[in-house]
N, C-alpha and C positions, 0 to 999 in steps of 0.2 A: 353180438355173437354170444355173450354170456347168458342173456335171457333165453335165447334159443336152446342153448345147451342145458340149462336148468329145466326148461319146459320139457325137453326130450327125456331127461332123466325121470321126471315125474310121470309123464304120459306113458312111457314104455316100461315103467316100474324097474328102472335100472337101479342098481345099488352102486352109486357113483360118489366119489369124493370130489367135492367142488368148493371153491371159495365163495361164500355167500355172506350176506348180512343177516345175522341171527340175534335173537334176544338171549342175552346171557343171564343165567340164574346160578351164578357161582363159578362158572368156567373162567379160567384165567384170573380168578380172584375178583371178578366184577359181577355186579347184579343190576338189574333194571336198566339195561342199556343194549341197544342194537349196535353191533359192530361187525366188521368183516372177519370171518374165521373159517377155517376148513371144516366142512361138515359132510356127513354121509346123507345123500338124498335118495328117496325112493318115491313110490306113488303117494305116500302120505305126507310128503314134504321132507322136513328135516327128521331123519331117523336118530341121529346123534351128532353132537359137536365133538370134533377131535381136538384135544388139547395137546399141542406139540410143545416140546420143551423150548423155551425161549432163553437166549443169552441175556446178559445184563442190559445191553443197549436196547434190545428188542422189548424187554419188559418195561424199561423207562419210556420208550416210544409209545407203547400201549397205554401206560398210565397217563402220559401227556395227552394223547389223543382222546382218551375217555373223559378227561377233565374238560376238554373243549366242548364236548357234547353235554355233559352233565351241568356244568356251571351256569349256562344261560337259563336252564329250566329251574334252577333253584331260586331265581328272582321272582318267579310267578308264585 
């Protein structure tokens, strides 16, 4: 269902806020990682990533999750 919704937003040039996996370049204090975040989608794909305010628990969860993805790649 999510892929259908994202595709519809792109093909119909909607300006929709959807949860997607996006490459972060400083958003939420992270770089060089793809992670699920809310973003504005249109015909060009990701128009912008929305940085919502996170509470302490959510910030810690995001940090823990990002470490799971980054750590294995550091061994290469």
